[in-house]
N, CA, C and O atoms as a printed pandas DataFrame, in Angstrom:
     atom_number atom_name residue_name chain_id  residue_number  x_coord  y_coord  z_coord
0              1         N          MET        A               1    0.663  -36.924  179.673
1              2        CA          MET        A               1    1.828  -36.135  179.957
2              3         C          MET        A               1    2.931  -37.070  180.385
3              4         O          MET        A               1    2.676  -38.124  180.969
4              5         N          SER        A               2    4.141  -36.690  180.098
5              6        CA          SER        A               2    5.222  -37.562  180.525
6              7         C          SER        A               2    6.446  -36.758  180.929
7              8         O          SER        A               2    6.653  -35.631  180.478
8              9         N          SER        A               3    7.245  -37.363  181.785
9             10        CA          SER        A               3    8.475  -36.774  182.279
10            11         C          SER        A               3    9.402  -37.909  182.670
11            12         O          SER        A               3    9.075  -38.713  183.543
12            13         N          GLU        A               4   10.574  -37.976  182.016
13            14        CA          GLU        A               4   11.580  -38.969  182.393
14            15         C          GLU        A               4   10.987  -40.361  182.574
15            16         O          GLU        A               4   11.218  -41.007  183.597
16            17         N          ASN        A               5   10.241  -40.817  181.609
17            18        CA          ASN        A               5    9.617  -42.139  181.612
18            19         C          ASN        A               5    8.488  -42.304  182.625
19            20         O          ASN        A               5    8.008  -43.419  182.834
20            21         N          PHE        A               6    8.061  -41.228  183.246
21            22        CA          PHE        A               6    6.876  -41.258  184.101
22            23         C          PHE        A               6    5.745  -40.640  183.312
23            24         O          PHE        A               6    5.952  -39.683  182.566
24            25         N          GLU        A               7    4.562  -41.175  183.471
25            26        CA          GLU        A               7    3.404  -40.637  182.753
26            27         C          GLU        A               7    2.308  -40.282  183.738
27            28         O          GLU        A               7    2.140  -40.914  184.781
28            29         N          PHE        A               8    1.577  -39.257  183.373
29            30        CA          PHE        A               8    0.419  -38.837  184.147
30            31         C          PHE        A               8   -0.723  -38.710  183.162
31            32         O          PHE        A               8   -0.624  -37.974  182.180
32            33         N          PHE        A               9   -1.800  -39.418  183.418
33            34        CA          PHE        A               9   -2.907  -39.449  182.468
34            35         C          PHE        A               9   -4.018  -38.493  182.881
35            36         O          PHE        A               9   -4.337  -38.340  184.060
36            37         N          ALA        A              10   -4.591  -37.860  181.873
37            38        CA          ALA        A              10   -5.719  -36.949  182.091
38            39         C          ALA        A              10   -6.743  -37.193  181.000
39            40         O          ALA        A              10   -6.393  -37.426  179.843
40            41         N          ASN        A              11   -8.006  -37.137  181.376
41            42        CA          ASN        A              11   -9.048  -37.205  180.358
42            43         C          ASN        A              11   -9.531  -35.789  180.061
43            44         O          ASN        A              11   -9.219  -34.855  180.800
44            45         N          VAL        A              12  -10.276  -35.634  179.000
45            46        CA          VAL        A              12  -10.726  -34.305  178.591
46            47         C          VAL        A              12  -11.579  -33.654  179.667
47            48         O          VAL        A              12  -11.551  -32.432  179.807
48            49         N          TRP        A              13  -12.327  -34.422  180.422
49            50        CA          TRP        A              13  -13.224  -33.876  181.443
50            51         C          TRP        A              13  -12.433  -33.237  182.573
51            52         O          TRP        A              13  -12.843  -32.207  183.110
52            53         N          ASN        A              14  -11.307  -33.832  182.941
53            54        CA          ASN        A              14  -10.432  -33.251  183.965
54            55         C          ASN        A              14   -9.523  -32.177  183.391
55            56         O          ASN        A              14   -9.351  -31.111  183.982
56            57         N          TRP        A              15   -8.943  -32.469  182.232
57            58        CA          TRP        A              15   -7.902  -31.607  181.694
58            59         C          TRP        A              15   -8.419  -30.209  181.354
59            60         O          TRP        A              15   -7.723  -29.221  181.589
60            61         N          LYS        A              16   -9.619  -30.118  180.810
61            62        CA          LYS        A              16  -10.167  -28.800  180.460
62            63         C          LYS        A              16  -10.284  -27.921  181.709
63            64         O          LYS        A              16   -9.964  -26.733  181.661
64            65         N          ALA        A              17  -10.733  -28.486  182.804
65            66        CA          ALA        A              17  -10.820  -27.730  184.057
66            67         C          ALA        A              17   -9.423  -27.449  184.614
67            68         O          ALA        A              17   -9.168  -26.360  185.127
68            69         N          ALA        A              18   -8.525  -28.423  184.516
69            70        CA          ALA        A              18   -7.160  -28.240  185.014
70            71         C          ALA        A              18   -6.447  -27.117  184.272
71            72         O          ALA        A              18   -5.722  -26.334  184.886
72            73         N          ILE        A              19   -6.642  -27.028  182.967
73            74        CA          ILE        A              19   -6.028  -25.948  182.177
74            75         C          ILE        A              19   -6.474  -24.591  182.705
75            76         O          ILE        A              19   -5.668  -23.665  182.788
76            77         N          GLU        A              20   -7.741  -24.464  183.061
77            78        CA          GLU        A              20   -8.241  -23.194  183.600
78            79         C          GLU        A              20   -7.632  -22.895  184.969
79            80         O          GLU        A              20   -7.316  -21.743  185.264
80            81         N          VAL        A              21   -7.467  -23.908  185.796
81            82        CA          VAL        A              21   -6.798  -23.723  187.085
82            83         C          VAL        A              21   -5.370  -23.251  186.841
83            84         O          VAL        A              21   -4.911  -22.300  187.472
84            85         N          ILE        A              22   -4.667  -23.915  185.926
85            86        CA          ILE        A              22   -3.286  -23.562  185.595
86            87         C          ILE        A              22   -3.217  -22.131  185.063
87            88         O          ILE        A              22   -2.329  -21.366  185.438
88            89         N          LYS        A              23   -4.147  -21.781  184.201
89            90        CA          LYS        A              23   -4.180  -20.435  183.615
90            91         C          LYS        A              23   -4.257  -19.365  184.705
91            92         O          LYS        A              23   -3.555  -18.355  184.634
92            93         N          HIS        A              24   -5.097  -19.579  185.702
93            94        CA          HIS        A              24   -5.280  -18.590  186.764
94            95         C          HIS        A              24   -4.083  -18.493  187.710
95            96         O          HIS        A              24   -3.978  -17.532  188.473
96            97         N          LEU        A              25   -3.194  -19.460  187.672
97            98        CA          LEU        A              25   -1.982  -19.398  188.489
98            99         C          LEU        A              25   -0.929  -18.490  187.868
99           100         O          LEU        A              25    0.034  -18.111  188.534
100          101         N          ASP        A              26   -1.104  -18.138  186.590
101          102        CA          ASP        A              26   -0.249  -17.171  185.887
102          103         C          ASP        A              26    1.236  -17.566  185.895
103          104         O          ASP        A              26    2.111  -16.757  186.205
104          105         N          ILE        A              27    1.486  -18.820  185.550
105          106        CA          ILE        A              27    2.854  -19.336  185.476
106          107         C          ILE        A              27    3.238  -19.637  184.032
107          108         O          ILE        A              27    4.340  -19.312  183.592
108          109         N          ILE        A              28    2.332  -20.252  183.310
109          110        CA          ILE        A              28    2.574  -20.733  181.949
110          111         C          ILE        A              28    2.115  -19.670  180.953
111          112         O          ILE        A              28    1.066  -19.053  181.137
112          113         N          SER        A              29    2.902  -19.459  179.899
113          114        CA          SER        A              29    2.567  -18.452  178.884
114          115         C          SER        A              29    1.281  -18.823  178.146
115          116         O          SER        A              29    0.887  -19.988  178.098
116          117         N          GLU        A              30    0.642  -17.809  177.575
117          118        CA          GLU        A              30   -0.596  -18.035  176.811
118          119         C          GLU        A              30   -0.365  -19.024  175.669
119          120         O          GLU        A              30   -1.210  -19.881  175.406
120          121         N          GLY        A              31    0.779  -18.905  174.990
121          122        CA          GLY        A              31    1.085  -19.802  173.876
122          123         C          GLY        A              31    1.169  -21.254  174.316
123          124         O          GLY        A              31    0.607  -22.139  173.670
124          125         N          LYS        A              32    1.873  -21.497  175.417
125          126        CA          LYS        A              32    1.976  -22.864  175.931
126          127         C          LYS        A              32    0.625  -23.365  176.418
127          128         O          LYS        A              32    0.271  -24.522  176.196
128          129         N          LEU        A              33   -0.133  -22.493  177.085
129          130        CA          LEU        A              33   -1.466  -22.898  177.548
130          131         C          LEU        A              33   -2.347  -23.310  176.380
131          132         O          LEU        A              33   -3.077  -24.298  176.459
132          133         N          ARG        A              34   -2.277  -22.551  175.305
133          134        CA          ARG        A              34   -3.072  -22.876  174.117
134          135         C          ARG        A              34   -2.663  -24.246  173.585
135          136         O          ARG        A              34   -3.520  -25.065  173.251
136          137         N          GLN        A              35   -1.356  -24.496  173.505
137          138        CA          GLN        A              35   -0.879  -25.793  173.027
138          139         C          GLN        A              35   -1.256  -26.917  173.987
139          140         O          GLN        A              35   -1.554  -28.030  173.553
140          141         N          MET        A              36   -1.244  -26.634  175.280
141          142        CA          MET        A              36   -1.607  -27.647  176.278
142          143         C          MET        A              36   -3.071  -28.046  176.166
143          144         O          MET        A              36   -3.454  -29.132  176.601
144          145         N          SER        A              37   -3.883  -27.182  175.590
145          146        CA          SER        A              37   -5.315  -27.482  175.493
146          147         C          SER        A              37   -5.650  -28.361  174.292
147          148         O          SER        A              37   -6.796  -28.780  174.127
148          149         N          TYR        A              38   -4.653  -28.640  173.454
149          150        CA          TYR        A              38   -4.863  -29.515  172.298
150          151         C          TYR        A              38   -4.088  -30.812  172.475
151          152         O          TYR        A              38   -3.063  -30.845  173.157
152          153         N          ASN        A              39   -4.573  -31.861  171.871
153          154        CA          ASN        A              39   -3.959  -33.172  171.936
154          155         C          ASN        A              39   -2.728  -33.244  171.034
155          156         O          ASN        A              39   -2.719  -32.689  169.935
156          157         N          ALA        A              40   -1.703  -33.925  171.502
157          158        CA          ALA        A              40   -0.537  -34.322  170.703
158          159         C          ALA        A              40    0.339  -33.174  170.225
159          160         O          ALA        A              40    0.974  -33.291  169.177
160          161         N          THR        A              41    0.391  -32.067  170.963
161          162        CA          THR        A              41    1.274  -30.974  170.546
162          163         C          THR        A              41    2.704  -31.190  171.016
163          164         O          THR        A              41    3.641  -30.682  170.401
164          165         N          GLY        A              42    2.881  -31.934  172.095
165          166        CA          GLY        A              42    4.219  -32.162  172.620
166          167         C          GLY        A              42    4.823  -30.941  173.281
167          168         O          GLY        A              42    6.040  -30.865  173.450
168          169         N          VAL        A              43    3.984  -29.979  173.658
169          170        CA          VAL        A              43    4.487  -28.758  174.285
170          171         C          VAL        A              43    5.280  -29.112  175.547
171          172         O          VAL        A              43    4.874  -29.972  176.328
172          173         N          LYS        A              44    6.412  -28.438  175.729
173          174        CA          LYS        A              44    7.301  -28.729  176.852
174          175         C          LYS        A              44    7.111  -27.707  177.969
175          176         O          LYS        A              44    7.086  -26.499  177.734
176          177         N          ILE        A              45    6.982  -28.212  179.165
177          178        CA          ILE        A              45    6.939  -27.390  180.367
178          179         C          ILE        A              45    8.282  -27.602  181.062
179          180         O          ILE        A              45    8.624  -28.722  181.442
180          181         N          GLU        A              46    9.027  -26.531  181.222
181          182        CA          GLU        A              46   10.373  -26.620  181.787
182          183         C          GLU        A              46   10.325  -26.942  183.279
183          184         O          GLU        A              46    9.287  -26.789  183.922
184          185         N          ILE        A              47   11.451  -27.386  183.819
185          186        CA          ILE        A              47   11.522  -27.821  185.211
186          187         C          ILE        A              47   11.075  -26.731  186.179
187          188         O          ILE        A              47   10.335  -27.013  187.121
188          189         N          ASP        A              48   11.515  -25.479  185.961
189          190        CA          ASP        A              48   11.142  -24.412  186.888
190          191         C          ASP        A              48    9.648  -24.119  186.833
191          192         O          ASP        A              48    9.030  -23.841  187.860
192          193         N          GLU        A              49    9.065  -24.182  185.634
193          194        CA          GLU        A              49    7.621  -23.988  185.486
194          195         C          GLU        A              49    6.858  -25.132  186.159
195          196         O          GLU        A              49    5.870  -24.903  186.857
196          197         N          ALA        A              50    7.322  -26.356  185.944
197          198        CA          ALA        A              50    6.658  -27.529  186.518
198          199         C          ALA        A              50    6.676  -27.477  188.042
199          200         O          ALA        A              50    5.662  -27.733  188.692
200          201         N          HIS        A              51    7.832  -27.146  188.604
201          202        CA          HIS        A              51    7.939  -27.101  190.063
202          203         C          HIS        A              51    7.090  -25.977  190.653
203          204         O          HIS        A              51    6.434  -26.170  191.676
204          205         N          LEU        A              52    7.098  -24.803  190.014
205          206        CA          LEU        A              52    6.274  -23.692  190.491
206          207         C          LEU        A              52    4.793  -24.037  190.378
207          208         O          LEU        A              52    4.001  -23.706  191.260
208          209         N          LEU        A              53    4.432  -24.697  189.295
209          210        CA          LEU        A              53    3.049  -25.142  189.100
210          211         C          LEU        A              53    2.635  -26.104  190.222
211          212         O          LEU        A              53    1.567  -25.953  190.813
212          213         N          GLY        A              54    3.474  -27.075  190.502
213          214        CA          GLY        A              54    3.189  -28.023  191.577
214          215         C          GLY        A              54    3.067  -27.345  192.932
215          216         O          GLY        A              54    2.184  -27.677  193.722
216          217         N          GLU        A              55    3.958  -26.390  193.200
217          218        CA          GLU        A              55    3.919  -25.663  194.476
218          219         C          GLU        A              55    2.644  -24.845  194.616
219          220         O          GLU        A              55    1.993  -24.872  195.661
220          221         N          LYS        A              56    2.287  -24.114  193.557
221          222        CA          LYS        A              56    1.107  -23.247  193.639
222          223         C          LYS        A              56   -0.186  -24.055  193.733
223          224         O          LYS        A              56   -1.111  -23.661  194.442
224          225         N          ILE        A              57   -0.255  -25.169  193.030
225          226        CA          ILE        A              57   -1.440  -26.026  193.165
226          227         C          ILE        A              57   -1.519  -26.535  194.601
227          228         O          ILE        A              57   -2.583  -26.501  195.220
228          229         N          ARG        A              58   -0.399  -27.004  195.123
229          230        CA          ARG        A              58   -0.357  -27.532  196.498
230          231         C          ARG        A              58   -0.702  -26.452  197.531
231          232         O          ARG        A              58   -1.470  -26.699  198.461
232          233         N          ASP        A              59   -0.130  -25.262  197.362
233          234        CA          ASP        A              59   -0.252  -24.224  198.387
234          235         C          ASP        A              59   -1.468  -23.317  198.237
235          236         O          ASP        A              59   -1.960  -22.779  199.229
236          237         N          GLU        A              60   -1.962  -23.137  197.005
237          238        CA          GLU        A              60   -3.045  -22.184  196.777
238          239         C          GLU        A              60   -4.372  -22.828  196.381
239          240         O          GLU        A              60   -5.435  -22.344  196.771
240          241         N          VAL        A              61   -4.318  -23.901  195.620
241          242        CA          VAL        A              61   -5.560  -24.500  195.109
242          243         C          VAL        A              61   -6.074  -25.592  196.043
243          244         O          VAL        A              61   -7.248  -25.584  196.413
244          245         N          LEU        A              62   -5.218  -26.519  196.423
245          246        CA          LEU        A              62   -5.660  -27.652  197.246
246          247         C          LEU        A              62   -6.283  -27.236  198.583
247          248         O          LEU        A              62   -7.248  -27.866  199.016
248          249         N          PRO        A              63   -5.767  -26.202  199.250
249          250        CA          PRO        A              63   -6.420  -25.799  200.502
250          251         C          PRO        A              63   -7.883  -25.372  200.328
251          252         O          PRO        A              63   -8.663  -25.443  201.278
252          253         N          LYS        A              64   -8.255  -24.936  199.139
253          254        CA          LYS        A              64   -9.642  -24.552  198.860
254          255         C          LYS        A              64  -10.523  -25.772  198.606
255          256         O          LYS        A              64  -11.745  -25.709  198.739
256          257         N          LEU        A              65   -9.887  -26.875  198.240
257          258        CA          LEU        A              65  -10.616  -28.099  197.894
258          259         C          LEU        A              65  -10.357  -29.169  198.941
259          260         O          LEU        A              65   -9.280  -29.765  198.968
260          261         N          ALA        A              66  -11.304  -29.408  199.776
261          262        CA          ALA        A              66  -11.184  -30.555  200.673
262          263         C          ALA        A              66  -11.253  -31.803  199.795
263          264         O          ALA        A              66  -11.703  -31.726  198.652
264          265         N          PRO        A              67  -10.818  -32.944  200.309
265          266        CA          PRO        A              67  -10.856  -34.156  199.491
266          267         C          PRO        A              67  -12.225  -34.504  198.906
267          268         O          PRO        A              67  -12.313  -35.339  198.006
268          269         N          ASP        A              68  -13.267  -33.890  199.391
269          270        CA          ASP        A              68  -14.599  -34.195  198.859
270          271         C          ASP        A              68  -15.123  -33.124  197.902
271          272         O          ASP        A              68  -16.312  -33.109  197.582
272          273         N          LYS        A              69  -14.245  -32.228  197.443
273          274        CA          LYS        A              69  -14.692  -31.141  196.562
274          275         C          LYS        A              69  -13.992  -31.216  195.216
275          276         O          LYS        A              69  -12.972  -31.887  195.058
276          277         N          ARG        A              70  -14.565  -30.512  194.253
277          278        CA          ARG        A              70  -13.967  -30.410  192.922
278          279         C          ARG        A              70  -14.207  -29.004  192.400
279          280         O          ARG        A              70  -15.068  -28.279  192.896
280          281         N          ILE        A              71  -13.433  -28.634  191.395
281          282        CA          ILE        A              71  -13.509  -27.299  190.828
282          283         C          ILE        A              71  -13.852  -27.409  189.345
283          284         O          ILE        A              71  -13.293  -28.233  188.622
284          285         N          TYR        A              72  -14.779  -26.566  188.913
285          286        CA          TYR        A              72  -15.168  -26.516  187.504
286          287         C          TYR        A              72  -14.205  -25.621  186.733
287          288         O          TYR        A              72  -13.424  -24.880  187.330
288          289         N          ALA        A              73  -14.263  -25.690  185.414
289          290        CA          ALA        A              73  -13.406  -24.873  184.556
290          291         C          ALA        A              73  -13.610  -23.382  184.798
291          292         O          ALA        A              73  -12.701  -22.590  184.550
292          293         N          ASP        A              74  -14.787  -22.987  185.277
293          294        CA          ASP        A              74  -15.042  -21.564  185.535
294          295         C          ASP        A              74  -14.576  -21.126  186.921
295          296         O          ASP        A              74  -14.760  -19.966  187.290
296          297         N          GLY        A              75  -13.978  -22.026  187.692
297          298        CA          GLY        A              75  -13.468  -21.698  189.012
298          299         C          GLY        A              75  -14.431  -21.961  190.149
299          300         O          GLY        A              75  -14.061  -21.828  191.316
300          301         N          THR        A              76  -15.650  -22.327  189.835
301          302        CA          THR        A              76  -16.642  -22.639  190.857
302          303         C          THR        A              76  -16.262  -23.930  191.575
303          304         O          THR        A              76  -15.864  -24.907  190.940
304          305         N          ILE        A              77  -16.384  -23.928  192.886
305          306        CA          ILE        A              77  -16.075  -25.108  193.692
306          307         C          ILE        A              77  -17.378  -25.721  194.186
307          308         O          ILE        A              77  -18.290  -25.015  194.615
308          309         N          THR        A              78  -17.448  -27.046  194.118
309          310        CA          THR        A              78  -18.648  -27.755  194.565
310          311         C          THR        A              78  -18.262  -28.964  195.401
311          312         O          THR        A              78  -17.176  -29.524  195.249
312          313         N          ASN        A              79  -19.166  -29.354  196.280
313          314        CA          ASN        A              79  -18.958  -30.602  197.013
314          315         C          ASN        A              79  -19.902  -31.689  196.502
315          316         O          ASN        A              79  -19.934  -32.797  197.038
316          317         N          ALA        A              80  -20.667  -31.363  195.465
317          318        CA          ALA        A              80  -21.553  -32.358  194.850
318          319         C          ALA        A              80  -20.702  -33.380  194.101
319          320         O          ALA        A              80  -19.850  -32.997  193.299
320          321         N          PRO        A              81  -20.915  -34.665  194.345
321          322        CA          PRO        A              81  -20.135  -35.676  193.621
322          323         C          PRO        A              81  -20.467  -35.660  192.132
323          324         O          PRO        A              81  -21.582  -35.319  191.735
324          325         N          ASP        A              82  -19.495  -36.029  191.327
325          326        CA          ASP        A              82  -19.712  -36.119  189.882
326          327         C          ASP        A              82  -20.532  -37.374  189.618
327          328         O          ASP        A              82  -20.055  -38.491  189.818
328          329         N          ASP        A              83  -21.762  -37.184  189.171
329          330        CA          ASP        A              83  -22.636  -38.332  188.919
330          331         C          ASP        A              83  -22.557  -38.811  187.470
331          332         O          ASP        A              83  -23.357  -39.642  187.038
332          333         N          MET        A              84  -21.592  -38.284  186.730
333          334        CA          MET        A              84  -21.306  -38.673  185.344
334          335         C          MET        A              84  -22.414  -38.284  184.362
335          336         O          MET        A              84  -22.462  -38.807  183.248
336          337         N          THR        A              85  -23.297  -37.377  184.761
337          338        CA          THR        A              85  -24.315  -36.869  183.845
338          339         C          THR        A              85  -23.619  -36.103  182.729
339          340         O          THR        A              85  -22.735  -35.289  182.998
340          341         N          LEU        A              86  -24.004  -36.351  181.490
341          342        CA          LEU        A              86  -23.466  -35.613  180.351
342          343         C          LEU        A              86  -24.451  -34.499  180.009
343          344         O          LEU        A              86  -25.542  -34.750  179.497
344          345         N          PHE        A              87  -24.048  -33.280  180.297
345          346        CA          PHE        A              87  -24.905  -32.124  180.047
346          347         C          PHE        A              87  -24.751  -31.697  178.596
347          348         O          PHE        A              87  -23.648  -31.381  178.150
348          349         N          LYS        A              88  -25.857  -31.687  177.860
349          350        CA          LYS        A              88  -25.829  -31.373  176.433
350          351         C          LYS        A              88  -26.353  -29.980  176.129
351          352         O          LYS        A              88  -26.035  -29.417  175.081
352          353         N          ASP        A              89  -27.144  -29.419  177.017
353          354        CA          ASP        A              89  -27.679  -28.079  176.828
354          355         C          ASP        A              89  -26.522  -27.074  176.864
355          356         O          ASP        A              89  -25.676  -27.134  177.755
356          357         N          ASP        A              90  -26.486  -26.157  175.902
357          358        CA          ASP        A              90  -25.393  -25.185  175.820
358          359         C          ASP        A              90  -25.164  -24.443  177.133
359          360         O          ASP        A              90  -24.024  -24.145  177.489
360          361         N          ASP        A              91  -26.232  -24.148  177.844
361          362        CA          ASP        A              91  -26.123  -23.400  179.090
362          363         C          ASP        A              91  -25.570  -24.223  180.248
363          364         O          ASP        A              91  -25.215  -23.667  181.287
364          365         N          GLU        A              92  -25.493  -25.528  180.083
365          366        CA          GLU        A              92  -25.033  -26.396  181.170
366          367         C          GLU        A              92  -23.788  -27.207  180.830
367          368         O          GLU        A              92  -23.308  -27.965  181.672
368          369         N          GLN        A              93  -23.254  -27.067  179.619
369          370        CA          GLN        A              93  -22.107  -27.888  179.221
370          371         C          GLN        A              93  -20.888  -27.676  180.110
371          372         O          GLN        A              93  -20.066  -28.583  180.242
372          373         N          TRP        A              94  -20.752  -26.519  180.715
373          374        CA          TRP        A              94  -19.622  -26.251  181.603
374          375         C          TRP        A              94  -19.579  -27.241  182.763
375          376         O          TRP        A              94  -18.513  -27.485  183.328
376          377         N          LYS        A              95  -20.721  -27.810  183.120
377          378        CA          LYS        A              95  -20.786  -28.765  184.230
378          379         C          LYS        A              95  -20.099  -30.092  183.900
379          380         O          LYS        A              95  -19.857  -30.906  184.790
380          381         N          ASN        A              96  -19.787  -30.306  182.629
381          382        CA          ASN        A              96  -19.123  -31.542  182.217
382          383         C          ASN        A              96  -17.642  -31.571  182.599
383          384         O          ASN        A              96  -17.033  -32.640  182.627
384          385         N          TYR        A              97  -17.064  -30.417  182.889
385          386        CA          TYR        A              97  -15.619  -30.311  183.085
386          387         C          TYR        A              97  -15.295  -29.888  184.513
387          388         O          TYR        A              97  -15.575  -28.759  184.917
388          389         N          SER        A              98  -14.710  -30.793  185.260
389          390        CA          SER        A              98  -14.285  -30.477  186.621
390          391         C          SER        A              98  -13.090  -31.347  186.984
391          392         O          SER        A              98  -12.822  -32.375  186.361
392          393         N          VAL        A              99  -12.393  -30.900  188.004
393          394        CA          VAL        A              99  -11.245  -31.663  188.481
394          395         C          VAL        A              99  -11.299  -31.670  190.007
395          396         O          VAL        A              99  -11.557  -30.648  190.643
396          397         N          GLY        A             100  -11.050  -32.847  190.576
397          398        CA          GLY        A             100  -11.164  -33.019  192.018
398          399         C          GLY        A             100   -9.843  -32.894  192.750
399          400         O          GLY        A             100   -8.773  -32.811  192.147
400          401         N          TYR        A             101   -9.951  -32.882  194.049
401          402        CA          TYR        A             101   -8.809  -32.758  194.951
402          403         C          TYR        A             101   -7.757  -33.831  194.672
403          404         O          TYR        A             101   -6.577  -33.521  194.508
404          405         N          ASP        A             102   -8.186  -35.091  194.619
405          406        CA          ASP        A             102   -7.231  -36.194  194.455
406          407         C          ASP        A             102   -6.446  -36.075  193.158
407          408         O          ASP        A             102   -5.232  -36.280  193.141
408          409         N          TRP        A             103   -7.143  -35.742  192.064
409          410        CA          TRP        A             103   -6.474  -35.602  190.768
410          411         C          TRP        A             103   -5.471  -34.458  190.823
411          412         O          TRP        A             103   -4.337  -34.609  190.369
412          413         N          LEU        A             104   -5.878  -33.310  191.376
413          414        CA          LEU        A             104   -4.971  -32.162  191.459
414          415         C          LEU        A             104   -3.785  -32.448  192.374
415          416         O          LEU        A             104   -2.674  -31.988  192.108
416          417         N          LYS        A             105   -4.007  -33.197  193.439
417          418        CA          LYS        A             105   -2.903  -33.559  194.334
418          419         C          LYS        A             105   -1.899  -34.436  193.597
419          420         O          LYS        A             105   -0.692  -34.219  193.701
420          421         N          GLU        A             106   -2.385  -35.418  192.860
421          422        CA          GLU        A             106   -1.489  -36.278  192.081
422          423         C          GLU        A             106   -0.741  -35.477  191.022
423          424         O          GLU        A             106    0.450  -35.695  190.801
424          425         N          PHE        A             107   -1.439  -34.548  190.365
425          426        CA          PHE        A             107   -0.794  -33.721  189.345
426          427         C          PHE        A             107    0.261  -32.816  189.983
427          428         O          PHE        A             107    1.351  -32.654  189.434
428          429         N          SER        A             108   -0.050  -32.237  191.118
429          430        CA          SER        A             108    0.911  -31.404  191.837
430          431         C          SER        A             108    2.157  -32.215  192.189
431          432         O          SER        A             108    3.279  -31.753  191.979
432          433         N          ASP        A             109    1.966  -33.411  192.721
433          434        CA          ASP        A             109    3.092  -34.294  193.065
434          435         C          ASP        A             109    3.915  -34.636  191.825
435          436         O          ASP        A             109    5.145  -34.637  191.874
436          437         N          PHE        A             110    3.238  -34.926  190.719
437          438        CA          PHE        A             110    3.913  -35.221  189.453
438          439         C          PHE        A             110    4.782  -34.033  189.042
439          440         O          PHE        A             110    5.946  -34.208  188.683
440          441         N          CYS        A             111    4.220  -32.832  189.093
441          442        CA          CYS        A             111    4.962  -31.627  188.707
442          443         C          CYS        A             111    6.190  -31.431  189.591
443          444         O          CYS        A             111    7.270  -31.106  189.096
444          445         N          LEU        A             112    6.028  -31.627  190.884
445          446        CA          LEU        A             112    7.127  -31.422  191.830
446          447         C          LEU        A             112    8.236  -32.456  191.671
447          448         O          LEU        A             112    9.400  -32.151  191.930
448          449         N          ARG        A             113    7.899  -33.669  191.253
449          450        CA          ARG        A             113    8.901  -34.730  191.048
450          451         C          ARG        A             113    9.568  -34.644  189.680
451          452         O          ARG        A             113   10.645  -35.201  189.465
452          453         N          SER        A             114    8.917  -33.943  188.764
453          454        CA          SER        A             114    9.386  -33.969  187.376
454          455         C          SER        A             114   10.608  -33.081  187.162
455          456         O          SER        A             114   10.948  -32.229  187.984
456          457         N          LYS        A             115   11.239  -33.315  186.043
457          458        CA          LYS        A             115   12.328  -32.460  185.568
458          459         C          LYS        A             115   11.813  -31.667  184.383
459          460         O          LYS        A             115   12.539  -31.405  183.424
460          461         N          GLY        A             116   10.528  -31.287  184.470
461          462        CA          GLY        A             116    9.812  -30.712  183.342
462          463         C          GLY        A             116    9.041  -31.845  182.689
463          464         O          GLY        A             116    9.308  -33.020  182.944
464          465         N          PHE        A             117    8.086  -31.487  181.848
465          466        CA          PHE        A             117    7.305  -32.530  181.190
466          467         C          PHE        A             117    6.762  -32.038  179.861
467          468         O          PHE        A             117    6.801  -30.847  179.554
468          469         N          GLN        A             118    6.259  -32.974  179.087
469          470        CA          GLN        A             118    5.621  -32.682  177.807
470          471         C          GLN        A             118    4.178  -33.136  177.856
471          472         O          GLN        A             118    3.841  -34.116  178.521
472          473         N          VAL        A             119    3.328  -32.410  177.140
473          474        CA          VAL        A             119    1.915  -32.763  177.047
474          475         C          VAL        A             119    1.672  -33.357  175.668
475          476         O          VAL        A             119    1.941  -32.714  174.654
476          477         N          PHE        A             120    1.164  -34.585  175.629
477          478        CA          PHE        A             120    0.890  -35.272  174.364
478          479         C          PHE        A             120   -0.578  -35.518  174.195
479          480         O          PHE        A             120   -0.997  -36.087  173.187
């Protein structure tokens, strides 16, 4: 993602869970969310959306996640550290996607500093 020559990097393991967190905040349209879930679409998030996203992550999501916790794409919160196990069983693949407090805090800060951003 980038904004005014600033970049914020996300890997698929974090981004898939982050998209679900963003979806539940009900700020970004379904169309933009769909584009955000694919690589290289260049979808634009406007300044007001970015700032509201940063505020809601900071005020609503981060308080639920102490620095030692992470959230899965399904909204489940855990304090178990990510041991980098790759779950291949269909019933456990959801465990591959989570995002932690530190990553969400950095993303929130990025959103709040940005003048809007694009997802590449």
